[in-house]
C-alpha positions as CSV (number, residue, x, y, z in Angstrom):
1,X,-88.9,145.9,11.9
2,X,-92.2,144.4,13.1
3,X,-92.9,140.8,13.7
4,X,-94.9,138.1,11.9
5,X,-98.0,139.0,10.0
6,X,-97.6,142.8,10.3
7,X,-94.1,142.7,8.7
8,X,-95.3,140.2,6.1
9,X,-98.1,142.7,5.1
10,X,-95.6,145.6,5.0
11,X,-93.2,143.6,2.9
12,X,-95.9,142.6,0.4
13,X,-97.3,146.1,0.1
14,X,-93.7,147.4,-0.4
15,X,-93.4,145.1,-3.5
16,X,-96.2,147.1,-5.2
17,X,-94.9,149.7,-7.8
18,X,-94.7,153.3,-6.3
19,X,-95.0,152.1,-2.7
20,X,-91.9,152.8,-0.6
21,X,-91.3,151.5,2.9
22,X,-93.0,154.4,4.6
23,X,-96.1,154.2,2.4
24,X,-96.2,150.4,2.9
25,X,-96.1,150.8,6.6
26,X,-98.8,153.5,6.5
27,X,-101.1,151.4,4.4
28,X,-100.5,148.3,6.6
29,X,-101.5,150.2,9.7
30,X,-104.6,151.6,7.9
31,X,-105.6,148.0,7.0
32,X,-105.0,146.8,10.6
33,X,-107.2,149.7,12.0
34,X,-110.0,149.2,9.4
35,X,-113.2,147.4,10.1
36,X,-113.2,143.7,9.2
37,X,-116.0,144.2,6.6
38,X,-113.8,146.8,4.8
39,X,-110.8,144.5,4.6
40,X,-113.0,141.6,3.5
41,X,-114.4,143.8,0.7
42,X,-110.9,144.7,-0.4
43,X,-109.8,141.1,-0.4
44,X,-112.9,140.1,-2.4
45,X,-112.3,142.8,-5.0
46,X,-108.6,141.7,-5.4
47,X,-109.7,138.1,-5.8
48,X,-112.4,139.1,-8.4
49,X,-109.9,141.1,-10.4
50,X,-107.5,138.2,-10.6
51,X,-110.3,135.8,-11.7
52,X,-112.1,138.0,-14.2
53,X,-109.7,140.5,-15.8
54,X,-107.7,139.3,-18.8
55,X,-106.1,140.8,-21.9
56,X,-108.0,141.6,-25.1
57,X,-107.1,139.0,-27.7
58,X,-106.8,141.6,-30.4
59,X,-105.1,144.6,-28.8
60,X,-103.8,143.4,-25.4
61,X,-105.8,146.0,-23.4
62,X,-107.3,144.9,-20.1
63,X,-110.9,143.6,-20.3
64,X,-113.3,141.1,-18.7
65,X,-114.4,139.8,-22.1
66,X,-112.6,138.3,-25.2
67,X,-112.4,141.7,-26.8
68,X,-112.2,145.1,-25.0
69,X,-114.8,147.7,-25.6
70,X,-112.6,149.7,-27.9
71,X,-111.9,146.8,-30.2
72,X,-115.7,145.9,-30.3
73,X,-116.7,149.5,-31.1
74,X,-117.7,149.7,-34.8
75,X,-117.3,153.5,-34.7
76,X,-113.6,153.3,-34.1
77,X,-111.3,153.7,-37.2
78,X,-109.6,150.4,-37.7
79,X,-107.1,151.8,-40.2
80,X,-105.3,153.7,-37.4
81,X,-103.5,151.8,-34.6
82,X,-101.9,153.6,-31.7
83,X,-99.1,151.5,-30.1
84,X,-98.7,152.1,-26.3
85,X,-96.7,150.4,-23.6
86,X,-99.4,149.7,-21.0
87,X,-103.2,149.6,-20.6
88,X,-103.0,152.7,-18.4
89,X,-101.6,154.6,-21.5
90,X,-104.8,153.7,-23.4
91,X,-106.9,155.4,-20.7
92,X,-104.7,158.5,-20.7
93,X,-105.1,158.9,-24.5
94,X,-108.8,158.2,-24.3
95,X,-109.3,161.0,-21.8
96,X,-108.1,163.5,-24.5
97,X,-111.0,162.4,-26.9
98,X,-108.6,163.2,-29.8
99,X,-107.9,159.7,-31.0
100,X,-110.7,157.6,-32.7
101,X,-108.6,154.6,-33.9
102,X,-107.7,151.4,-32.2
103,X,-104.8,150.5,-29.9
104,X,-102.1,147.9,-29.5
105,X,-100.7,147.4,-26.0
106,X,-97.1,146.0,-26.0
107,X,-97.1,145.1,-22.3
108,X,-93.9,147.1,-21.5
109,X,-90.9,148.5,-23.3
110,X,-87.6,147.1,-24.4
111,X,-85.2,147.3,-21.5
112,X,-82.0,145.1,-21.7
113,X,-81.1,145.9,-18.1
114,X,-84.4,144.4,-17.0
115,X,-84.1,141.5,-19.4
116,X,-86.9,142.7,-21.6
117,X,-86.3,142.3,-25.3
118,X,-88.7,142.4,-28.2
119,X,-89.6,138.7,-27.6
120,X,-91.1,139.5,-24.2
121,X,-93.5,142.2,-25.7
122,X,-96.5,141.8,-27.9
123,X,-94.6,142.9,-31.1
124,X,-95.2,139.6,-32.9
125,X,-99.0,140.1,-32.4
126,X,-98.6,143.7,-33.8
127,X,-96.9,142.4,-36.9
128,X,-99.8,140.0,-37.5
129,X,-102.3,142.9,-37.2
130,X,-100.3,144.9,-39.7
131,X,-100.6,142.2,-42.3
132,X,-104.2,143.7,-42.8
133,X,-104.0,145.8,-46.0
134,X,-106.5,148.3,-44.6
135,X,-104.0,149.6,-42.0
136,X,-103.1,153.2,-43.0
137,X,-101.1,154.5,-40.1
138,X,-99.3,153.4,-37.0
139,X,-98.9,156.0,-34.2
140,X,-96.1,155.1,-31.8
141,X,-97.0,156.5,-28.4
142,X,-94.3,154.8,-26.2
143,X,-92.9,156.8,-23.2
144,X,-90.4,159.6,-24.0
145,X,-87.6,157.9,-22.0
146,X,-84.7,155.6,-22.8
147,X,-86.8,152.4,-22.9
148,X,-89.6,154.0,-24.8
149,X,-87.3,155.5,-27.4
150,X,-85.5,152.1,-27.9
151,X,-88.9,150.4,-28.4
152,X,-90.0,153.1,-30.8
153,X,-86.8,152.8,-32.9
154,X,-87.2,149.0,-33.0
155,X,-90.8,149.3,-34.1
156,X,-90.0,151.9,-36.8
157,X,-87.3,149.6,-38.3
158,X,-89.8,146.7,-38.3
159,X,-92.7,148.6,-39.8
160,X,-91.1,150.9,-42.4
161,X,-90.4,148.1,-44.9
162,X,-94.2,147.2,-44.8
163,X,-95.0,150.6,-46.5
164,X,-97.3,151.7,-43.7
165,X,-97.2,155.3,-42.5
166,X,-95.5,155.5,-39.1
167,X,-95.8,158.5,-36.8
168,X,-94.6,159.3,-33.3
169,X,-96.4,161.4,-30.8
170,X,-94.9,164.9,-30.5
171,X,-93.0,165.6,-27.3
172,X,-91.6,168.8,-25.8
173,X,-92.3,171.4,-23.2
174,X,-95.4,171.0,-21.1
175,X,-98.0,173.8,-20.9
176,X,-97.2,175.9,-17.9
177,X,-93.6,174.7,-17.7
178,X,-90.4,176.8,-17.3
179,X,-87.5,176.5,-19.7
180,X,-85.0,176.5,-16.8
181,X,-86.5,173.3,-15.4
182,X,-86.7,171.4,-18.7
183,X,-84.1,168.6,-19.2
184,X,-81.9,168.6,-22.3
185,X,-83.9,165.8,-24.1
186,X,-87.2,167.5,-23.6
187,X,-85.9,170.9,-24.7
188,X,-84.2,169.2,-27.7
189,X,-87.5,167.6,-28.6
190,X,-89.3,170.9,-28.3
191,X,-86.9,172.4,-30.9
192,X,-87.2,169.4,-33.2
193,X,-91.0,169.6,-33.1
194,X,-91.4,173.4,-33.5
195,X,-94.1,174.7,-35.9
196,X,-94.2,177.7,-38.1
197,X,-96.5,180.3,-36.7
198,X,-98.9,181.7,-39.3
């Protein structure tokens, strides 16, 4: 344990997701040893992000304007909506250049253990968007874990009565993976999603 400001910095860094005690300590000492101008630049960027960045009023993605660039793009197919948990998921899908529709960011996943139910997510906003008769398909791209599956199941139950086509991203074995290292759920999904070879 360090004293005063150093320990406070380590504690605050340790609260960030994915940063354990050792990483927090390493980052803290990097900041302490950095030039004042570098630390000031970091502080300014953090302050600017908190002041400027907000959520798109239509899809919930991060943006500095009222609508994100994807929602404003007239070339995007507004009849397809891909539902994701977080904004970082939008960027992951965009990197594939396979999806040309629009998105809806839930802001998390259903997790009773963490006190997150459907009311804490942007599900109500999704249902409002689905009232548009032009919507042809909803692609549910929540994470393939317990929380993501619970969220997907909930959404499917809510959307099916609306008569809108609902699909779920395929999941299974990664390219370059070994069967012996695959967990049961992943392997089971790979069997469920198998295709006929022509």
